[in-house]
C-alpha positions as CSV (number, residue, x, y, z in Angstrom):
1,M,-11.7,3.2,1.4
2,P,-10.8,6.9,0.7
3,L,-7.3,8.0,1.8
4,R,-7.7,10.5,4.6
5,T,-4.4,11.8,5.9
6,S,-6.1,13.3,9.0
7,A,-7.7,9.9,9.8
8,L,-4.4,8.2,9.4
9,A,-2.6,10.7,11.6
10,V,-5.3,10.4,14.3
11,A,-5.0,6.6,14.1
12,A,-1.2,6.8,14.4
13,L,-1.5,9.1,17.4
14,L,-4.2,7.0,19.1
15,G,-2.1,3.9,18.4
16,A,0.9,5.5,20.0
17,L,-1.1,6.1,23.1
18,S,-2.9,2.7,23.1
19,L,-2.1,-1.0,23.2
20,P,1.4,-2.4,22.7
21,A,2.0,-4.5,19.6
22,A,1.4,-7.8,21.5
23,A,-2.0,-6.6,22.7
24,Q,-3.3,-5.3,19.3
25,P,-6.4,-7.1,18.2
26,A,-6.6,-9.8,15.5
27,F,-9.1,-9.1,12.7
28,D,-10.3,-10.2,9.3
29,G,-10.2,-8.0,6.2
30,F,-8.8,-7.6,2.7
31,L,-5.5,-6.4,1.3
32,C,-5.7,-2.7,0.6
33,C,-3.5,-2.9,-2.4
34,N,-1.4,-5.1,-4.7
35,L,1.4,-6.3,-2.5
36,R,4.5,-8.3,-3.5
37,T,5.6,-11.3,-1.5
38,D,8.5,-13.7,-1.5
39,G,6.1,-16.3,0.0
40,S,6.6,-15.3,3.6
41,W,7.5,-11.6,3.8
42,I,5.8,-8.5,2.4
43,S,7.7,-5.3,2.9
44,D,6.1,-1.9,3.0
45,S,8.7,-0.9,0.3
46,N,6.8,-3.3,-2.1
47,Y,9.8,-3.9,-4.3
48,A,9.3,-5.9,-7.4
49,E,12.4,-8.0,-6.9
50,S,13.2,-11.3,-8.6
51,G,11.0,-14.2,-7.5
52,K,8.3,-12.0,-5.9
53,R,4.7,-12.4,-6.9
54,I,1.9,-10.0,-6.5
55,I,-1.0,-10.7,-4.1
56,P,-3.9,-8.8,-5.6
57,V,-5.8,-6.0,-3.9
58,G,-8.9,-7.3,-2.1
59,T,-7.4,-10.7,-1.2
60,P,-9.1,-11.9,2.0
61,T,-6.6,-11.6,4.8
62,R,-6.6,-12.3,8.6
63,V,-4.4,-10.3,10.9
64,T,-3.3,-13.0,13.5
65,G,-0.8,-11.1,15.6
66,Y,2.1,-8.7,15.8
67,G,5.8,-9.1,16.1
68,R,8.8,-6.8,16.1
69,Q,8.0,-4.3,13.3
70,R,5.7,-6.8,11.6
71,V,2.1,-7.7,11.3
72,N,1.4,-11.5,11.2
73,V,-1.3,-12.4,8.6
74,L,-2.9,-15.4,7.0
75,I,-3.4,-15.0,3.2
76,D,-4.9,-17.9,1.3
77,G,-4.3,-20.1,4.4
78,K,-0.5,-19.3,4.4
79,K,1.3,-17.4,7.1
80,Q,3.0,-14.3,6.0
81,D,4.4,-11.1,7.7
82,I,3.9,-7.6,6.5
83,G,7.0,-5.8,7.5
84,N,7.0,-2.3,8.7
85,D,10.5,-1.7,7.3
86,Y,10.3,2.0,6.4
87,S,7.1,3.3,7.9
88,R,8.0,3.0,11.6
89,D,6.5,6.3,12.5
90,L,3.2,4.4,12.3
91,D,2.3,2.3,15.2
92,L,1.7,-1.4,14.3
93,G,-2.0,-1.1,14.9
94,A,-2.3,1.8,12.4
95,F,0.1,0.1,10.1
96,A,-2.0,-3.1,10.1
97,K,-5.1,-1.1,9.4
98,R,-3.4,0.6,6.5
99,Y,-2.6,-2.6,4.7
100,V,-5.6,-4.8,5.8
101,V,-8.9,-3.0,5.4
102,T,-12.3,-4.2,6.6
103,E,-14.2,-3.2,3.5
104,D,-13.5,-5.3,0.3
105,P,-12.1,-2.9,-2.3
106,A,-13.7,-4.9,-5.1
107,A,-16.9,-2.9,-5.2
108,R,-15.0,0.4,-5.4
109,I,-12.7,-0.9,-8.1
110,A,-15.6,-2.2,-10.2
111,G,-16.9,1.4,-10.3
112,F,-13.7,2.9,-11.7
113,P,-13.2,3.6,-15.4
114,P,-11.8,0.7,-17.5
115,K,-8.3,2.2,-17.8
116,I,-8.0,2.7,-14.1
117,R,-9.2,-0.9,-13.4
118,E,-6.6,-2.1,-15.9
119,A,-3.9,-0.1,-14.2
120,I,-4.8,-1.5,-10.8
121,K,-5.0,-5.1,-12.1
122,S,-1.6,-4.8,-13.7
123,A,0.0,-2.9,-10.6
124,R,0.7,0.2,-12.7
125,V,0.0,3.9,-12.6
126,T,-1.8,5.9,-15.2
127,K,-2.8,9.6,-15.6
128,G,-6.0,10.6,-13.9
129,M,-5.7,8.1,-11.0
130,T,-6.6,9.3,-7.5
131,R,-4.2,8.7,-4.5
132,E,-6.5,5.9,-3.4
133,Q,-6.3,4.3,-6.8
134,V,-2.5,4.6,-6.9
135,A,-2.3,3.0,-3.4
136,M,-4.5,0.1,-4.6
137,S,-2.3,-0.4,-7.6
138,V,1.3,-0.1,-6.3
139,G,0.9,0.2,-2.5
140,Y,1.3,3.0,-0.2
141,P,4.5,5.2,-0.3
142,I,6.7,4.5,2.6
143,S,6.0,7.1,5.3
144,S,9.7,7.8,6.1
145,E,9.9,9.4,2.7
146,N,6.3,10.5,2.4
147,P,5.0,11.6,5.8
148,N,2.0,13.4,4.2
149,L,-0.3,11.4,1.9
150,D,-1.8,14.7,0.6
151,A,1.6,15.8,-0.7
152,P,1.8,16.7,-4.4
153,I,4.6,14.1,-5.0
154,W,4.8,10.5,-3.8
155,R,8.4,9.1,-3.9
156,M,8.2,5.3,-4.5
157,W,10.5,2.5,-5.6
158,L,10.1,-0.5,-7.7
159,G,13.5,-1.7,-6.5
160,S,16.5,-0.3,-4.5
161,F,17.7,1.7,-7.5
162,S,14.4,2.1,-9.4
163,E,12.8,5.2,-7.9
164,F,9.7,6.7,-9.4
165,Q,7.8,9.8,-8.4
166,V,4.0,10.1,-8.8
167,L,3.0,13.7,-9.3
168,F,-0.5,14.8,-8.4
169,D,-2.4,17.8,-9.7
170,N,-4.4,20.2,-7.5
171,A,-7.4,17.9,-7.7
172,G,-5.4,15.0,-6.3
173,R,-5.1,13.1,-9.6
174,V,-2.0,11.7,-11.3
175,R,-0.6,14.2,-13.8
176,A,2.7,12.5,-14.4
177,V,5.1,9.9,-13.3
178,E,8.8,10.8,-13.4
179,T,11.4,8.1,-13.5
180,D,14.0,6.5,-15.8
181,A,12.9,4.8,-19.1
182,Q,13.3,1.2,-17.8
183,T,11.3,1.8,-14.6
184,R,8.7,3.8,-16.6
185,N,8.0,0.8,-18.8
186,L,7.4,-1.4,-15.8
187,V,5.3,1.0,-13.7
188,V,3.3,3.3,-16.1
189,L,0.3,2.3,-18.1
190,E,0.1,4.7,-21.0
């Protein structure tokens, strides 16, 4: 499940030219990343607000339909919506395929070094992670703030006032995470 900005851009463009949300296909897959839910709503901001729990990367998921800025899914037999709250430049079909992937990420994760696996399991970021691994761990950055997934900095939030920036080196690996001390303790695995 490598991140390919050009492929995402093409998918978004084709989606904009293709089917309306109501006509997008249902499909089975797996969560691309650790996502936080309140039990019925998963936002693309992926805030770690009080009462939210993490649904782990790789959880079997069925896309059942589409609504206004949302993708309807079944996860563990329960209805949920993945809200396209801040990535509305992505059409809902491309948005759905970003968060629900057809290939189970478990095999890829099993091949990662132990510290990377630990970071993903704990929904944290550690030095040396690739963009794909960061996305698996803490979700995708919202596209309204991060239109280019190949950018050297991803702006992300743990909460409304808990921004963190993931800085990538020229090889596309995490070189640092910049944030306040409290957020750092929650998002960074040293």
